[in-house]
HTML snippet that shows the backbone in 3Dmol.js (N, CA, C, O; Angstrom):
<script src="https://3Dmol.org/build/3Dmol-min.js"></script>
<div id="view" style="width:600px;height:400px;position:relative"></div>
<script>
const pdb = `
ATOM      1  N   MET A   1      69.734  68.254  99.687  1.00  0.00           N
ATOM      2  CA  MET A   1      70.181  69.139  98.632  1.00  0.00           C
ATOM      3  C   MET A   1      70.676  68.333  97.419  1.00  0.00           C
ATOM      4  O   MET A   1      70.334  68.641  96.278  1.00  0.00           O
ATOM      5  N   ILE A   2      71.466  67.325  97.679  1.00  0.00           N
ATOM      6  CA  ILE A   2      72.010  66.518  96.590  1.00  0.00           C
ATOM      7  C   ILE A   2      70.878  65.841  95.818  1.00  0.00           C
ATOM      8  O   ILE A   2      70.860  65.856  94.587  1.00  0.00           O
ATOM      9  N   ALA A   3      69.941  65.252  96.548  1.00  0.00           N
ATOM     10  CA  ALA A   3      68.828  64.553  95.895  1.00  0.00           C
ATOM     11  C   ALA A   3      68.009  65.520  95.039  1.00  0.00           C
ATOM     12  O   ALA A   3      67.588  65.161  93.940  1.00  0.00           O
ATOM     13  N   LEU A   4      67.780  66.738  95.527  1.00  0.00           N
ATOM     14  CA  LEU A   4      67.005  67.707  94.753  1.00  0.00           C
ATOM     15  C   LEU A   4      67.718  68.101  93.469  1.00  0.00           C
ATOM     16  O   LEU A   4      67.079  68.264  92.430  1.00  0.00           O
ATOM     17  N   LEU A   5      69.038  68.256  93.529  1.00  0.00           N
ATOM     18  CA  LEU A   5      69.791  68.588  92.316  1.00  0.00           C
ATOM     19  C   LEU A   5      69.649  67.477  91.278  1.00  0.00           C
ATOM     20  O   LEU A   5      69.414  67.750  90.101  1.00  0.00           O
ATOM     21  N   TYR A   6      69.792  66.239  91.709  1.00  0.00           N
ATOM     22  CA  TYR A   6      69.683  65.129  90.761  1.00  0.00           C
ATOM     23  C   TYR A   6      68.234  64.897  90.320  1.00  0.00           C
ATOM     24  O   TYR A   6      68.000  64.469  89.190  1.00  0.00           O
ATOM     25  N   ASN A   7      67.264  65.171  91.192  1.00  0.00           N
ATOM     26  CA  ASN A   7      65.859  65.104  90.769  1.00  0.00           C
ATOM     27  C   ASN A   7      65.602  66.123  89.672  1.00  0.00           C
ATOM     28  O   ASN A   7      64.938  65.820  88.680  1.00  0.00           O
ATOM     29  N   ALA A   8      66.123  67.326  89.845  1.00  0.00           N
ATOM     30  CA  ALA A   8      65.961  68.371  88.821  1.00  0.00           C
ATOM     31  C   ALA A   8      66.642  67.957  87.521  1.00  0.00           C
ATOM     32  O   ALA A   8      66.096  68.162  86.437  1.00  0.00           O
ATOM     33  N   LEU A   9      67.821  67.379  87.630  1.00  0.00           N
ATOM     34  CA  LEU A   9      68.563  66.949  86.456  1.00  0.00           C
ATOM     35  C   LEU A   9      67.786  65.915  85.645  1.00  0.00           C
ATOM     36  O   LEU A   9      67.803  65.945  84.415  1.00  0.00           O
ATOM     37  N   HIS A  10      67.111  65.011  86.328  1.00  0.00           N
ATOM     38  CA  HIS A  10      66.433  63.916  85.647  1.00  0.00           C
ATOM     39  C   HIS A  10      64.962  64.199  85.342  1.00  0.00           C
ATOM     40  O   HIS A  10      64.281  63.357  84.757  1.00  0.00           O
ATOM     41  N   SER A  11      64.473  65.364  85.728  1.00  0.00           N
ATOM     42  CA  SER A  11      63.088  65.717  85.392  1.00  0.00           C
ATOM     43  C   SER A  11      63.086  66.464  84.059  1.00  0.00           C
ATOM     44  O   SER A  11      64.128  66.968  83.639  1.00  0.00           O
ATOM     45  N   PRO A  12      61.947  66.544  83.393  1.00  0.00           N
ATOM     46  CA  PRO A  12      61.902  67.215  82.089  1.00  0.00           C
ATOM     47  C   PRO A  12      62.305  68.691  82.134  1.00  0.00           C
ATOM     48  O   PRO A  12      62.963  69.188  81.219  1.00  0.00           O
ATOM     49  N   PHE A  13      61.904  69.393  83.211  1.00  0.00           N
ATOM     50  CA  PHE A  13      62.170  70.825  83.272  1.00  0.00           C
ATOM     51  C   PHE A  13      62.930  71.253  84.525  1.00  0.00           C
ATOM     52  O   PHE A  13      63.711  72.204  84.481  1.00  0.00           O
ATOM     53  N   GLY A  14      62.711  70.569  85.626  1.00  0.00           N
ATOM     54  CA  GLY A  14      63.341  70.934  86.893  1.00  0.00           C
ATOM     55  C   GLY A  14      62.395  70.672  88.051  1.00  0.00           C
ATOM     56  O   GLY A  14      61.406  69.955  87.901  1.00  0.00           O
ATOM     57  N   VAL A  15      62.702  71.259  89.218  1.00  0.00           N
ATOM     58  CA  VAL A  15      61.877  71.077  90.412  1.00  0.00           C
ATOM     59  C   VAL A  15      61.708  72.414  91.121  1.00  0.00           C
ATOM     60  O   VAL A  15      62.441  73.370  90.867  1.00  0.00           O
ATOM     61  N   VAL A  16      60.727  72.458  92.014  1.00  0.00           N
ATOM     62  CA  VAL A  16      60.467  73.646  92.820  1.00  0.00           C
ATOM     63  C   VAL A  16      60.857  73.330  94.258  1.00  0.00           C
ATOM     64  O   VAL A  16      60.496  72.281  94.793  1.00  0.00           O
ATOM     65  N   PHE A  17      61.597  74.247  94.881  1.00  0.00           N
ATOM     66  CA  PHE A  17      62.026  74.117  96.267  1.00  0.00           C
ATOM     67  C   PHE A  17      61.412  75.266  97.055  1.00  0.00           C
ATOM     68  O   PHE A  17      61.606  76.432  96.711  1.00  0.00           O
ATOM     69  N   GLN A  18      60.678  74.942  98.099  1.00  0.00           N
ATOM     70  CA  GLN A  18      60.023  75.944  98.937  1.00  0.00           C
ATOM     71  C   GLN A  18      60.976  76.354 100.061  1.00  0.00           C
ATOM     72  O   GLN A  18      61.537  75.493 100.739  1.00  0.00           O
ATOM     73  N   THR A  19      61.165  77.672 100.264  1.00  0.00           N
ATOM     74  CA  THR A  19      62.075  78.166 101.297  1.00  0.00           C
ATOM     75  C   THR A  19      61.651  79.552 101.759  1.00  0.00           C
ATOM     76  O   THR A  19      60.982  80.280 101.026  1.00  0.00           O
ATOM     77  N   ASP A  20      62.040  79.912 102.964  1.00  0.00           N
ATOM     78  CA  ASP A  20      61.767  81.262 103.446  1.00  0.00           C
ATOM     79  C   ASP A  20      62.996  82.159 103.310  1.00  0.00           C
ATOM     80  O   ASP A  20      62.949  83.335 103.672  1.00  0.00           O
ATOM     81  N   ASP A  21      64.099  81.610 102.788  1.00  0.00           N
ATOM     82  CA  ASP A  21      65.331  82.383 102.584  1.00  0.00           C
ATOM     83  C   ASP A  21      65.967  81.985 101.250  1.00  0.00           C
ATOM     84  O   ASP A  21      66.829  81.108 101.194  1.00  0.00           O
ATOM     85  N   ILE A  22      65.528  82.638 100.192  1.00  0.00           N
ATOM     86  CA  ILE A  22      65.956  82.306  98.832  1.00  0.00           C
ATOM     87  C   ILE A  22      67.470  82.409  98.680  1.00  0.00           C
ATOM     88  O   ILE A  22      68.101  81.496  98.146  1.00  0.00           O
ATOM     89  N   GLU A  23      68.054  83.498  99.139  1.00  0.00           N
ATOM     90  CA  GLU A  23      69.496  83.700  98.944  1.00  0.00           C
ATOM     91  C   GLU A  23      70.326  82.644  99.666  1.00  0.00           C
ATOM     92  O   GLU A  23      71.329  82.172  99.131  1.00  0.00           O
ATOM     93  N   ARG A  24      69.921  82.276 100.864  1.00  0.00           N
ATOM     94  CA  ARG A  24      70.641  81.224 101.599  1.00  0.00           C
ATOM     95  C   ARG A  24      70.509  79.877 100.885  1.00  0.00           C
ATOM     96  O   ARG A  24      71.474  79.121 100.779  1.00  0.00           O
ATOM     97  N   ALA A  25      69.305  79.592 100.399  1.00  0.00           N
ATOM     98  CA  ALA A  25      69.086  78.339  99.680  1.00  0.00           C
ATOM     99  C   ALA A  25      69.928  78.289  98.413  1.00  0.00           C
ATOM    100  O   ALA A  25      70.544  77.265  98.118  1.00  0.00           O
ATOM    101  N   LYS A  26      69.961  79.399  97.654  1.00  0.00           N
ATOM    102  CA  LYS A  26      70.797  79.440  96.451  1.00  0.00           C
ATOM    103  C   LYS A  26      72.252  79.179  96.789  1.00  0.00           C
ATOM    104  O   LYS A  26      72.924  78.400  96.113  1.00  0.00           O
ATOM    105  N   ALA A  27      72.737  79.833  97.837  1.00  0.00           N
ATOM    106  CA  ALA A  27      74.140  79.655  98.241  1.00  0.00           C
ATOM    107  C   ALA A  27      74.429  78.206  98.588  1.00  0.00           C
ATOM    108  O   ALA A  27      75.474  77.673  98.214  1.00  0.00           O
ATOM    109  N   ARG A  28      73.515  77.565  99.299  1.00  0.00           N
ATOM    110  CA  ARG A  28      73.717  76.162  99.679  1.00  0.00           C
ATOM    111  C   ARG A  28      73.690  75.239  98.467  1.00  0.00           C
ATOM    112  O   ARG A  28      74.496  74.314  98.368  1.00  0.00           O
ATOM    113  N   PHE A  29      72.759  75.492  97.541  1.00  0.00           N
ATOM    114  CA  PHE A  29      72.701  74.655  96.337  1.00  0.00           C
ATOM    115  C   PHE A  29      73.958  74.835  95.482  1.00  0.00           C
ATOM    116  O   PHE A  29      74.530  73.857  95.002  1.00  0.00           O
ATOM    117  N   TYR A  30      74.388  76.094  95.292  1.00  0.00           N
ATOM    118  CA  TYR A  30      75.599  76.330  94.495  1.00  0.00           C
ATOM    119  C   TYR A  30      76.818  75.688  95.151  1.00  0.00           C
ATOM    120  O   TYR A  30      77.663  75.109  94.468  1.00  0.00           O
ATOM    121  N   SER A  31      76.907  75.791  96.474  1.00  0.00           N
ATOM    122  CA  SER A  31      78.027  75.183  97.197  1.00  0.00           C
ATOM    123  C   SER A  31      78.004  73.660  97.065  1.00  0.00           C
ATOM    124  O   SER A  31      79.038  73.034  96.830  1.00  0.00           O
ATOM    125  N   THR A  32      76.834  73.080  97.216  1.00  0.00           N
ATOM    126  CA  THR A  32      76.700  71.623  97.096  1.00  0.00           C
ATOM    127  C   THR A  32      77.077  71.168  95.695  1.00  0.00           C
ATOM    128  O   THR A  32      77.784  70.175  95.526  1.00  0.00           O
ATOM    129  N   ARG A  33      76.601  71.900  94.687  1.00  0.00           N
ATOM    130  CA  ARG A  33      76.923  71.539  93.300  1.00  0.00           C
ATOM    131  C   ARG A  33      78.421  71.621  93.056  1.00  0.00           C
ATOM    132  O   ARG A  33      78.992  70.751  92.398  1.00  0.00           O
ATOM    133  N   ALA A  34      79.059  72.655  93.579  1.00  0.00           N
ATOM    134  CA  ALA A  34      80.506  72.815  93.400  1.00  0.00           C
ATOM    135  C   ALA A  34      81.272  71.686  94.088  1.00  0.00           C
ATOM    136  O   ALA A  34      82.229  71.153  93.526  1.00  0.00           O
ATOM    137  N   LYS A  35      80.862  71.324  95.284  1.00  0.00           N
ATOM    138  CA  LYS A  35      81.541  70.246  96.024  1.00  0.00           C
ATOM    139  C   LYS A  35      81.397  68.901  95.329  1.00  0.00           C
ATOM    140  O   LYS A  35      82.316  68.083  95.355  1.00  0.00           O
ATOM    141  N   LEU A  36      80.236  68.670  94.701  1.00  0.00           N
ATOM    142  CA  LEU A  36      80.027  67.408  93.994  1.00  0.00           C
ATOM    143  C   LEU A  36      80.925  67.312  92.766  1.00  0.00           C
ATOM    144  O   LEU A  36      81.410  66.232  92.429  1.00  0.00           O
ATOM    145  N   GLY A  37      81.141  68.425  92.111  1.00  0.00           N
ATOM    146  CA  GLY A  37      82.014  68.438  90.942  1.00  0.00           C
ATOM    147  C   GLY A  37      81.502  67.627  89.760  1.00  0.00           C
ATOM    148  O   GLY A  37      82.293  67.186  88.926  1.00  0.00           O
ATOM    149  N   ASP A  38      80.205  67.425  89.678  1.00  0.00           N
ATOM    150  CA  ASP A  38      79.619  66.650  88.585  1.00  0.00           C
ATOM    151  C   ASP A  38      79.256  67.596  87.440  1.00  0.00           C
ATOM    152  O   ASP A  38      78.342  68.406  87.591  1.00  0.00           O
ATOM    153  N   PRO A  39      79.936  67.517  86.313  1.00  0.00           N
ATOM    154  CA  PRO A  39      79.656  68.434  85.207  1.00  0.00           C
ATOM    155  C   PRO A  39      78.241  68.310  84.648  1.00  0.00           C
ATOM    156  O   PRO A  39      77.757  69.231  83.989  1.00  0.00           O
ATOM    157  N   LYS A  40      77.575  67.193  84.900  1.00  0.00           N
ATOM    158  CA  LYS A  40      76.190  67.033  84.443  1.00  0.00           C
ATOM    159  C   LYS A  40      75.274  68.056  85.109  1.00  0.00           C
ATOM    160  O   LYS A  40      74.257  68.444  84.535  1.00  0.00           O
ATOM    161  N   LEU A  41      75.628  68.493  86.317  1.00  0.00           N
ATOM    162  CA  LEU A  41      74.791  69.434  87.054  1.00  0.00           C
ATOM    163  C   LEU A  41      74.950  70.870  86.564  1.00  0.00           C
ATOM    164  O   LEU A  41      74.204  71.752  86.989  1.00  0.00           O
ATOM    165  N   ASP A  42      75.914  71.115  85.676  1.00  0.00           N
ATOM    166  CA  ASP A  42      76.151  72.466  85.163  1.00  0.00           C
ATOM    167  C   ASP A  42      74.986  72.995  84.334  1.00  0.00           C
ATOM    168  O   ASP A  42      74.893  74.200  84.103  1.00  0.00           O
ATOM    169  N   CYS A  43      74.111  72.126  83.891  1.00  0.00           N
ATOM    170  CA  CYS A  43      72.965  72.559  83.087  1.00  0.00           C
ATOM    171  C   CYS A  43      71.836  73.115  83.944  1.00  0.00           C
ATOM    172  O   CYS A  43      70.832  73.589  83.413  1.00  0.00           O
ATOM    173  N   LEU A  44      71.991  73.064  85.270  1.00  0.00           N
ATOM    174  CA  LEU A  44      70.938  73.537  86.160  1.00  0.00           C
ATOM    175  C   LEU A  44      71.148  74.990  86.552  1.00  0.00           C
ATOM    176  O   LEU A  44      72.273  75.440  86.771  1.00  0.00           O
ATOM    177  N   SER A  45      70.048  75.702  86.632  1.00  0.00           N
ATOM    178  CA  SER A  45      70.069  77.104  87.037  1.00  0.00           C
ATOM    179  C   SER A  45      69.102  77.281  88.206  1.00  0.00           C
ATOM    180  O   SER A  45      68.060  76.628  88.258  1.00  0.00           O
ATOM    181  N   LEU A  46      69.446  78.158  89.136  1.00  0.00           N
ATOM    182  CA  LEU A  46      68.592  78.449  90.283  1.00  0.00           C
ATOM    183  C   LEU A  46      67.902  79.783  90.046  1.00  0.00           C
ATOM    184  O   LEU A  46      68.560  80.812  89.888  1.00  0.00           O
ATOM    185  N   VAL A  47      66.573  79.760  90.022  1.00  0.00           N
ATOM    186  CA  VAL A  47      65.789  80.938  89.672  1.00  0.00           C
ATOM    187  C   VAL A  47      64.720  81.177  90.730  1.00  0.00           C
ATOM    188  O   VAL A  47      63.991  80.258  91.105  1.00  0.00           O
ATOM    189  N   THR A  48      64.631  82.406  91.204  1.00  0.00           N
ATOM    190  CA  THR A  48      63.549  82.768  92.111  1.00  0.00           C
ATOM    191  C   THR A  48      62.268  82.908  91.294  1.00  0.00           C
ATOM    192  O   THR A  48      62.261  83.560  90.250  1.00  0.00           O
ATOM    193  N   SER A  49      61.202  82.303  91.763  1.00  0.00           N
ATOM    194  CA  SER A  49      59.915  82.392  91.072  1.00  0.00           C
ATOM    195  C   SER A  49      59.491  83.854  90.948  1.00  0.00           C
ATOM    196  O   SER A  49      59.576  84.604  91.921  1.00  0.00           O
ATOM    197  N   PRO A  50      59.035  84.268  89.761  1.00  0.00           N
ATOM    198  CA  PRO A  50      58.572  85.650  89.603  1.00  0.00           C
ATOM    199  C   PRO A  50      57.214  85.904  90.259  1.00  0.00           C
ATOM    200  O   PRO A  50      56.805  87.056  90.399  1.00  0.00           O
ATOM    201  N   THR A  51      56.513  84.845  90.663  1.00  0.00           N
ATOM    202  CA  THR A  51      55.182  84.998  91.242  1.00  0.00           C
ATOM    203  C   THR A  51      55.092  84.596  92.711  1.00  0.00           C
ATOM    204  O   THR A  51      54.098  84.904  93.369  1.00  0.00           O
ATOM    205  N   ASP A  52      56.117  83.910  93.241  1.00  0.00           N
ATOM    206  CA  ASP A  52      56.090  83.461  94.636  1.00  0.00           C
ATOM    207  C   ASP A  52      57.502  83.543  95.203  1.00  0.00           C
ATOM    208  O   ASP A  52      58.359  82.731  94.856  1.00  0.00           O
ATOM    209  N   SER A  53      57.743  84.502  96.058  1.00  0.00           N
ATOM    210  CA  SER A  53      59.094  84.751  96.583  1.00  0.00           C
ATOM    211  C   SER A  53      59.575  83.672  97.542  1.00  0.00           C
ATOM    212  O   SER A  53      60.692  83.761  98.053  1.00  0.00           O
ATOM    213  N   THR A  54      58.757  82.653  97.799  1.00  0.00           N
ATOM    214  CA  THR A  54      59.194  81.543  98.644  1.00  0.00           C
ATOM    215  C   THR A  54      59.558  80.309  97.825  1.00  0.00           C
ATOM    216  O   THR A  54      59.871  79.258  98.384  1.00  0.00           O
ATOM    217  N   GLN A  55      59.517  80.439  96.504  1.00  0.00           N
ATOM    218  CA  GLN A  55      59.840  79.300  95.637  1.00  0.00           C
ATOM    219  C   GLN A  55      61.147  79.542  94.895  1.00  0.00           C
ATOM    220  O   GLN A  55      61.342  80.576  94.256  1.00  0.00           O
ATOM    221  N   LEU A  56      62.027  78.568  94.999  1.00  0.00           N
ATOM    222  CA  LEU A  56      63.264  78.552  94.226  1.00  0.00           C
ATOM    223  C   LEU A  56      63.110  77.458  93.187  1.00  0.00           C
ATOM    224  O   LEU A  56      62.880  76.293  93.511  1.00  0.00           O
ATOM    225  N   TRP A  57      63.241  77.856  91.943  1.00  0.00           N
ATOM    226  CA  TRP A  57      63.133  76.884  90.858  1.00  0.00           C
ATOM    227  C   TRP A  57      64.526  76.389  90.509  1.00  0.00           C
ATOM    228  O   TRP A  57      65.436  77.187  90.283  1.00  0.00           O
ATOM    229  N   ILE A  58      64.692  75.075  90.464  1.00  0.00           N
ATOM    230  CA  ILE A  58      65.937  74.469  89.994  1.00  0.00           C
ATOM    231  C   ILE A  58      65.596  73.931  88.613  1.00  0.00           C
ATOM    232  O   ILE A  58      64.970  72.880  88.476  1.00  0.00           O
ATOM    233  N   VAL A  59      66.017  74.669  87.596  1.00  0.00           N
ATOM    234  CA  VAL A  59      65.582  74.384  86.235  1.00  0.00           C
ATOM    235  C   VAL A  59      66.765  74.118  85.313  1.00  0.00           C
ATOM    236  O   VAL A  59      67.898  74.518  85.578  1.00  0.00           O
ATOM    237  N   LYS A  60      66.458  73.435  84.232  1.00  0.00           N
ATOM    238  CA  LYS A  60      67.473  73.191  83.214  1.00  0.00           C
ATOM    239  C   LYS A  60      67.612  74.426  82.341  1.00  0.00           C
ATOM    240  O   LYS A  60      66.617  75.011  81.914  1.00  0.00           O
ATOM    241  N   LYS A  61      68.847  74.818  82.080  1.00  0.00           N
ATOM    242  CA  LYS A  61      69.106  75.949  81.194  1.00  0.00           C
ATOM    243  C   LYS A  61      68.754  75.544  79.776  1.00  0.00           C
ATOM    244  O   LYS A  61      68.984  74.404  79.371  1.00  0.00           O
ATOM    245  N   GLY A  62      68.193  76.484  79.019  1.00  0.00           N
ATOM    246  CA  GLY A  62      67.899  76.221  77.611  1.00  0.00           C
ATOM    247  C   GLY A  62      69.146  76.368  76.785  1.00  0.00           C
ATOM    248  O   GLY A  62      70.094  77.045  77.184  1.00  0.00           O
ATOM    249  N   LYS A  63      69.147  75.736  75.639  1.00  0.00           N
ATOM    250  CA  LYS A  63      70.270  75.877  74.698  1.00  0.00           C
ATOM    251  C   LYS A  63      69.974  77.030  73.781  1.00  0.00           C
ATOM    252  O   LYS A  63      68.842  77.185  73.324  1.00  0.00           O
ATOM    253  N   GLU A  64      70.974  77.844  73.501  1.00  0.00           N
ATOM    254  CA  GLU A  64      70.796  79.024  72.674  1.00  0.00           C
ATOM    255  C   GLU A  64      70.355  78.691  71.257  1.00  0.00           C
ATOM    256  O   GLU A  64      69.692  79.500  70.608  1.00  0.00           O
ATOM    257  N   ASP A  65      70.715  77.511  70.774  1.00  0.00           N
ATOM    258  CA  ASP A  65      70.383  77.167  69.390  1.00  0.00           C
ATOM    259  C   ASP A  65      69.017  76.502  69.250  1.00  0.00           C
ATOM    260  O   ASP A  65      68.630  76.134  68.141  1.00  0.00           O
ATOM    261  N   GLU A  66      68.275  76.338  70.350  1.00  0.00           N
ATOM    262  CA  GLU A  66      66.948  75.738  70.285  1.00  0.00           C
ATOM    263  C   GLU A  66      65.936  76.775  69.837  1.00  0.00           C
ATOM    264  O   GLU A  66      66.060  77.957  70.158  1.00  0.00           O
ATOM    265  N   THR A  67      64.939  76.327  69.098  1.00  0.00           N
ATOM    266  CA  THR A  67      63.856  77.215  68.690  1.00  0.00           C
ATOM    267  C   THR A  67      62.570  76.751  69.342  1.00  0.00           C
ATOM    268  O   THR A  67      62.413  75.573  69.662  1.00  0.00           O
ATOM    269  N   ALA A  68      61.653  77.679  69.536  1.00  0.00           N
ATOM    270  CA  ALA A  68      60.391  77.351  70.224  1.00  0.00           C
ATOM    271  C   ALA A  68      59.430  76.605  69.340  1.00  0.00           C
ATOM    272  O   ALA A  68      58.331  76.260  69.774  1.00  0.00           O
TER     273      ALA A  68
END
`;
const viewer = $3Dmol.createViewer("view");
viewer.addModel(pdb, "pdb");
viewer.setStyle({}, {cartoon: {color: "spectrum"}});
viewer.zoomTo();
viewer.render();
</script>
């Protein structure tokens, strides 16, 4: 879990985590992030894939002031 969070942090957009229990995986990732207490990880968001219910995306949050 820790390695995946830091892999997502250092990748351009994030990483994909395959799981059969999205809610449990989210809970574990959020708990791990909280225990680490690293503010750098606050930019990560956990998102269920809209096209594959077995994929949890660990992605970087966009900044509100960015333009496309």
